[in-house]
C-alpha positions in Angstrom: 75.0 8.9 6.4 76.6 10.7 9.6 80.3 10.2 10.4 81.3 8.4 13.5 84.6 8.6 15.4 86.9 5.6 14.5 86.4 2.6 16.8 89.1 1.3 19.2 91.6 -0.8 17.4 90.7 -3.6 19.8 87.3 -3.8 18.0 88.6 -4.0 14.7 90.9 -6.8 15.7 88.0 -8.5 17.1 85.8 -7.9 13.9 88.8 -9.5 12.1 88.9 -12.5 14.2 85.3 -13.3 14.1 85.2 -12.9 10.3 88.0 -15.3 9.9 86.4 -17.8 12.3 83.1 -17.5 10.3 84.9 -18.1 6.9 86.7 -21.0 8.3 83.7 -22.5 9.5 82.1 -22.0 6.1 84.7 -24.3 4.5 84.2 -27.3 6.6 81.8 -29.1 4.8 78.5 -27.3 5.8 75.8 -26.8 3.4 75.6 -22.9 4.3 77.5 -21.0 1.7 77.9 -23.7 -0.8 76.2 -21.6 -3.5 78.2 -18.4 -2.6 79.6 -16.6 0.3 79.1 -12.9 0.2 81.0 -10.2 2.2 78.6 -7.2 3.2 79.6 -4.1 4.6 77.0 -1.5 6.0 78.1 2.0 6.9 75.6 2.1 9.9 73.3 -0.3 11.6 70.1 1.8 11.6 67.8 3.5 9.2 68.6 2.8 5.6 71.3 0.5 6.2 69.3 -1.6 8.4 66.7 -1.9 5.6 69.7 -3.0 3.2 70.5 -5.8 5.7 67.0 -6.8 5.9 66.7 -7.0 2.0 70.0 -8.7 1.7 69.0 -11.4 4.4 65.8 -11.7 2.8 67.1 -12.4 -0.5 69.5 -15.1 1.0 66.8 -16.6 2.8 64.2 -16.8 -0.1 66.4 -17.4 -2.9 66.4 -21.1 -2.5 70.2 -21.1 -2.8 72.6 -21.9 0.1 74.1 -18.4 0.3 76.0 -17.2 3.2 76.2 -13.7 4.3 79.4 -12.4 6.2 78.2 -8.9 7.6 80.1 -5.9 9.2 78.7 -2.7 10.4 81.7 -0.4 9.6 80.2 2.7 11.8 81.7 5.0 9.2 85.3 3.7 10.1 87.5 3.4 6.8 90.2 1.5 8.6 87.6 -1.3 9.9 86.0 -1.4 6.3 89.5 -1.9 5.1 90.3 -4.9 7.7 87.2 -6.7 7.0 87.9 -6.5 3.2 91.3 -7.9 3.6 89.9 -10.7 5.6 87.0 -11.4 3.1 89.4 -11.1 0.1 92.0 -13.5 1.6 89.3 -16.1 2.6 88.1 -15.9 -1.1 84.5 -14.9 -0.7 82.4 -15.0 -4.1 81.5 -11.3 -3.9 81.8 -8.1 -1.9 78.9 -5.8 -1.2 79.5 -2.4 0.4 78.6 1.3 0.5 82.2 2.6 0.8 82.6 5.0 3.7 84.9 7.3 1.7 85.0 8.0 -2.1 88.9 8.2 -1.8 90.0 6.7 1.4 87.8 3.4 0.4 89.9 2.9 -2.9 92.8 0.8 -1.8 90.4 -1.8 -0.2 88.2 -1.9 -3.1 91.2 -2.4 -5.3 92.6 -5.1 -3.0 89.3 -7.1 -3.5 89.4 -6.5 -7.3 92.8 -7.6 -7.4 92.1 -10.7 -5.2 89.5 -11.7 -7.7 86.5 -10.8 -5.6 83.7 -9.1 -7.6 82.7 -5.8 -5.9 79.1 -4.4 -5.9 78.5 -0.8 -4.5 75.2 0.4 -3.2 74.2 3.9 -2.4 77.6 5.3 -2.3 80.9 4.2 -4.1 84.6 5.1 -4.7 85.4 7.9 -7.2 84.0 7.3 -10.6 87.2 6.5 -12.4 88.3 4.1 -9.8 84.8 2.4 -9.6 84.8 1.8 -13.4 88.0 0.1 -13.0 87.5 -2.1 -9.8 83.7 -2.3 -9.3 81.7 -4.6 -11.1 78.0 -3.0 -10.6 76.6 -0.2 -8.5 73.0 -0.3 -7.2 72.0 3.3 -7.1 68.9 5.4 -6.9 69.7 8.4 -9.1 70.7 11.1 -6.6 70.0 14.0 -9.0 66.5 12.6 -9.6 66.2 12.0 -5.9 66.9 15.7 -5.2 64.8 16.9 -8.2 61.5 15.2 -7.0 61.9 17.0 -3.6 62.5 20.3 -5.4 59.5 19.9 -7.3 57.5 19.1 -4.0 58.9 22.1 -2.4 58.0 24.3 -5.4 54.4 23.0 -5.2 54.3 24.0 -1.5 55.4 27.5 -1.9 53.5 28.0 -5.0 50.5 27.0 -2.9 51.5 29.3 -0.3 52.0 32.2 -2.7 55.8 32.5 -1.7 57.8 33.2 -4.8 61.2 33.9 -3.2 61.8 31.3 -0.3 64.8 31.3 1.8 66.0 27.8 2.4 68.9 26.6 4.6 70.5 23.2 3.8 71.7 20.7 6.3 74.0 18.4 4.4 75.8 15.1 4.1 78.1 16.4 1.6 81.2 14.4 2.7 79.7 11.7 0.3 79.1 12.8 -3.2 75.7 11.5 -3.8 74.3 14.3 -1.3 76.1 17.0 -3.5 74.2 15.5 -6.4 70.9 15.3 -4.2 71.3 19.1 -3.5 72.1 19.9 -7.3 68.8 18.1 -8.3 66.7 19.9 -5.5 68.1 23.5 -6.4 67.5 23.0 -10.3 63.9 21.9 -9.7 63.1 24.5 -7.2 64.8 27.5 -9.0 63.6 26.2 -12.3 59.9 27.0 -11.2 60.8 29.8 -8.6 63.8 31.8 -9.9 63.5 33.9 -6.6 64.1 30.9 -4.4 67.5 31.2 -2.4 69.8 28.8 -0.5 71.0 31.1 2.2 73.2 28.6 4.1 74.6 25.1 3.5 76.1 23.5 6.6 77.1 19.8 7.4 74.4 18.3 10.0 74.3 14.6 8.9 73.4 13.2 12.6 70.3 14.2 14.2 72.1 15.9 17.2 74.5 17.8 14.9 71.6 18.8 12.8 69.6 20.1 15.8 72.5 22.3 16.9 73.2 23.6 13.5 69.6 24.0 12.5 69.0 26.0 15.8 71.9 28.3 15.0 70.6 29.1 11.5 67.1 30.0 12.9 69.0 32.5 14.9 71.2 33.8 12.1 68.3 33.8 9.5 65.1 35.0 11.3 63.3 35.2 8.0 63.9 31.7 6.8 61.2 29.8 5.3 62.5 26.2 5.0 65.3 23.6 5.7 66.1 21.1 3.2 67.7 17.9 4.9 69.9 15.9 2.5 69.8 12.9 4.5 67.7 11.3 7.4 69.5 12.6 10.4 69.7 16.1 8.7 65.8 15.9 8.1 64.8 14.9 11.8 67.2 17.5 13.2 65.8 20.1 11.3 62.3 19.1 12.3 63.2 19.2 15.9 65.2 22.4 15.7 62.0 24.1 14.3 60.1 22.5 17.1 62.5 23.6 19.7 62.4 27.2 18.5 58.5 27.2 18.3 58.5 27.9 14.6 55.7 25.5 13.6 53.8 27.3 10.8 56.5 29.6 9.9 59.5 27.3 8.9 58.8 24.0 7.0 61.3 21.1 6.3 61.6 19.1 3.1 63.6 15.9 4.0 65.3 12.9 2.8 65.2 9.0 3.9 61.9 7.6 5.6 61.9 6.3 9.0 59.4 5.7 11.8 60.0 9.3 13.1 59.8 10.8 9.6 56.6 9.1 8.8 55.1 10.4 12.0 56.4 14.0 11.4 54.7 13.7 7.8 51.6 12.6 9.1 51.6 15.4 11.5 52.4 17.8 8.6 52.9 20.9 10.7 56.7 20.8 9.9 57.7 18.2 7.5 55.9 18.8 4.3 57.6 16.3 1.8 60.1 13.3 2.2 61.8 11.4 -0.7 63.3 8.0 0.0 65.2 5.0 -1.6 63.9 2.0 0.4 67.0 0.3 2.0 65.1 -3.2 1.9 64.6 -2.7 -1.9 68.4 -1.9 -2.3 69.3 -4.8 -0.3 67.1 -7.2 -2.7 68.5 -5.7 -5.8 72.0 -6.1 -4.4 71.4 -9.7 -3.6 70.0 -10.4 -7.0 72.9 -8.5 -8.7 75.4 -10.5 -6.7 73.6 -13.9 -7.6 73.9 -13.1 -11.2 77.5 -12.3 -10.9 78.3 -15.5 -8.9 76.4 -17.4 -11.9 78.6 -15.7 -14.4 75.6 -13.6 -15.9 77.3 -10.2 -15.9 75.2 -7.4 -17.1 76.7 -4.7 -19.6 75.0 -2.0 -17.5 77.2 -0.7 -14.7 74.4 0.9 -12.8 71.5 -1.0 -11.5 68.7 1.6 -10.8 67.0 1.6 -7.3 63.5 3.0 -7.0 62.8 6.3 -5.6 59.7 7.2 -3.6 58.1 10.7 -3.0 55.8 11.0 0.3 54.1 14.5 0.6 50.8 14.0 2.4 49.6 13.1 6.0 48.0 10.0 4.3 51.5 8.9 2.8 53.0 9.0 6.4 50.2 6.8 8.0 50.5 4.3 5.1 54.2 4.1 5.3 53.7 3.4 9.3 51.4 0.6 8.4 53.6 -1.0 5.9 56.9 -0.8 8.3 55.5 -1.8 11.7 59.1 -2.9 12.6 60.3 0.7 11.5 62.9 -0.7 8.8 62.8 1.3 5.6 
């Protein structure tokens, strides 16, 4: 979920041209795409978003229909996202699937797709709620409050087992997207509901691993009595794990994290630092998005705006080992 600097304008233009070529070729009589052409935007190419891509591709390949995916890795760049949506809308794709880069800056692109007659399906993130209800057809979402709540309960279990009634916790956040704010709220409510003495002593952005390591090490210096980190996303989680290891704090400071990956599963299996991790499988979200789009294309629109995605909690070394066995390619 980390931010990235904007890509050079030339790359956006290249993406525009490539997208246009693919769409034009799709209209030249080939079977591919005759049952639907779907524009798909990924905020990133790794971790969760790699899983979403795998799930979308699996659905397209196994659906028994001739579906074509026109894909873009937006790299966290709202302008590139907008360019792609403009191209896809103008070319008349049958649906658009995206995790908007920004709840506000992405509204014009989503509105353009809607006004062009293209149904929009959000996943993981979306635009602001009022605009989403107006311009978005469906939203595939693992409840972020429940996501945080499950991890807060796991943190409470850990501290109760250790006899710590007033843990001091630092948050490494990704709160430039609303779902991360809701994750923290769920985490805090569950933890303080069972341990009223628990304190969030710091809450700073650290969404990418490098950023989270730097922020985490500074917080360990500023709060020598810190008991734990809460990482709101994958980069924050692994950055916190590395910060604790770099400072030799194993056994003193633990981490409760979000978003499974090979590194996270290994850290959970080791269990000295990472004690619990909560995850929404990107592959499962991609499959749900594919199923949702197929229903929309077929004209079978549900009255329910939210399509719930499953949430998984991992708390033991065995959980980590099992995840690694189930995901040998590392795609969550």
